[in-house]
C-alpha angles and dihedrals in degrees: 000000000000121000133189090203100052124040105188093175090056093050092051091048091047094052091047091052091049091054091048091051092049091051090045091052091050092051092047090052090051091051095045096045098030088227132105089195106041099150141013092266091062093060117340098198096045091045091051093050094046092047092053089048091049091054089050090052090053090048093049091049087056089047089053088056090050091050091050090052091046091049090051092049093049090043091058090051091047093050091047092049091050091050091047089051090055092048092050089052088053089049090050090054090054091049090050088054088052091060088079125090099270135169122244093260093055091047091050090053092051091046090053090053091048091050091049091053090048090053091050091050090051091052092049092050093049092048099043095101135122120197089344094309116121113182093186091069134057132012108257117108121246109239113210115193104238109167150345111240115206118194129206091270090058095250117139131211130185118243122204141196108224116214115195117225116232114209109225097161116138100215117125124230117279124202125221107282137180113256116247126220093269094053124101110253095026110156119222142155135186091201128090139208131222126237136225135175116252120198114243119240124227090262095055124098109257096024106160122218133172132220136169095051130113119188089348093304133102122230115270105289088355134126137247110220124204115197122204111203114234117251143086120312129191137224113278094025106143128217122190131189128175116216122171091357094303126111116227116192127191119195114207119237127214109287095018122143129199088268089062089049092051093049091043093054091046090052092051092055096045132053126237091272092052096254130114138204091223112121114256091001114145110170146312130244122200119199108193123213115253088220111017091199093061111010128070127244124211138205116199118194110197127207124225114269111282092007136098124232120220111234116169110217094192091063093057107114142159120184139174124217111251124202115211145171109233118235113287092007122114140199119215114206114198120211108201114235123243141083116319127191133234109267096031109137131216123193129194124166096340098314122106128201118200115207118237126212110289096017120146130200087267090060089049092052092047092046093052090048090052092050094047092047089052089056088063092215108192115253093000120132117186123198133177128216106195124216114253088221111019091197092065111006130075126246120217132215111197121199114196130183110221126178093007143344117320121215103230131145125207093176089096093050102143144145125195135193112235120250113264120213119226116265121247089267093031091127087073089072091069100029109134139172094182091120136023091253091049090052091051092052090045092055091056092045096048091057090058092046092048090052090053092052092047090049090051093051093049092045092053092042092055091046093050091050090051091050093048090050090051090048091055091048093050091050091050089047091052091050091050093048092049089051091050092049090050093052090054102045109016118103123240097238095192092054092042091053093052091045091049092056092048093049092047089056090046089050092054092048091046092053090049092047091050090050091053092047092050091053095052095089089057089068090063090069090070089067089066098050 
C-alpha cells in the first residue's frame, strides 16, 4: 500500500545514512587524532588503563632524571676518591723516602710536600659536591629514587637506591672545650647576684647533727658526737660547732668532702699538739666516711674523766651559700651571635640546653627559658630578646626577680663546644716525618688511610654502576609502556583509510537512495491525471 503520509522507504534510507555518517565521523576522528581511543566515551576501560599507564610513564621519565642526577653525584664522589687515592700514594712515596737516615733539612722538605698534599686532599673533599650533595662528608645515606612499585591492588610505593657516604675529611678529633669570648654562643653577663647562707636540711649532704648531750652538757666523762650526713658539699658551705662555749666554724673549700669538714672542725678545736684550752676537754675522734657521697662522718669530742663538757646544741649549724637575684633586680645573659653546632651545650643556673642540628642562638635562648621555667624557681621571671640576625647579632636571656628574691646562680654560666670526631682521613692532620720514629708511625698510618680511600672509590664505583643499570632499565621500561599504550589506543591508519573510502562510497549511495525514496510519493500524482 502506498501512502502520501508515511514514507517507510525514506525512513529506512534516512536511518541508514545516519549510521554511515556516524561511522564516517568516527573514522575521520581516528585519522585526525591518530587514536582509536581518544576519550573515555570511545572505550572507558581501555582509556582508564592507558591513562594510568601514561601517568606512570611520566613518573618514570622523572625517575630517569633523578637517576641521572644521582649518577652524576656519585660520579663526582668516585672521581674525587680516585684522585685522593692517587695523592695518598704520592704521600706514601714521600713517607717511604723519609724512612732513610736523613738530616733535618731533608725531613723538613719532605714534610712540606706531605703538608701540601694534605691541603690538596682537603680542598678536593670540600669541593666534591654536586647540587649541594657531598658524599665525602657526613654519615647519612644518599637516597636515589629508582622506581615506583605498583602492587596488584594498584597501590604504589617509591623504591630507592641507598648510597653510603664515606667520610674522607682530614680534620682531627677535637675534645669538648669551653667557648671563648670570640665564639658563637659564648655566654656572658655584666650583672651580678648577691649571696646568702641557707640552712641545710636533714636530707642535704653535710647536714650537721648532735648527739650525746643533755642540757648542753655531755655525760660525766662522756662524749658529744657530731654527725655529718653523707653527700656532696660545695665550696663556701659553712659548718659550726660549739664546744666549751666557743663557736668553731669551718668553711668548705672547692673539692672538699665531709671527711675534710670533720677533720677541719677537729683541727679548729685542738692545738697542733692535740690539746685544747677548753675546760674539761679531753680529746677528739674523727671517724671518716668510707664513701663521703653516701656514708656519714662523725666527730666525737670527749670530756675529761669524771667531768662534763659544755657543748651548745643551739649553735650547731650547717649552711650552704646561696646565690640570689634581689627583688626587682635582673641579670641579663648575652648569647653571642654566630653559627653554633649540634651538641654545643649552654648552662645557666644549673640547667643545660644542648643545641640540636640547625639551632641558632635564638633557639638556645628559648630552650634555656623553657628549662628555667620548668624549674619553677620562686619569684623568677625569664624573658628572651631574640637576635634580629642570629648569624651576627646577640640574643639575650633576662632573669628578673619579681615579688621577692629569686634563688639563681650565675657562677656556673658556661657554654661549651661539642666534641668533634676525627674525619675518615683525620690522621693526616698529625702525620709527621720530622723524626725517624715519626716517619715509622706515618708509614703505618698511611697504609690505613690509603685503604680507606680505595674502599671509598670502589664503594662509589659500585653504586654508580648500579644506578646506571637502573637508568637503562627505566628507559627500556618507559619504551615498553609507551609501546603498550600505543597498541591499545593508537588507530590503524591503513585500516582507517580503507574504511574511510568505503564509507564515503556508502554515503554517496545512501544520499542517492534517500533521494529516490523521497521522490516516491511524486509517482502517486500520475494516478490522478
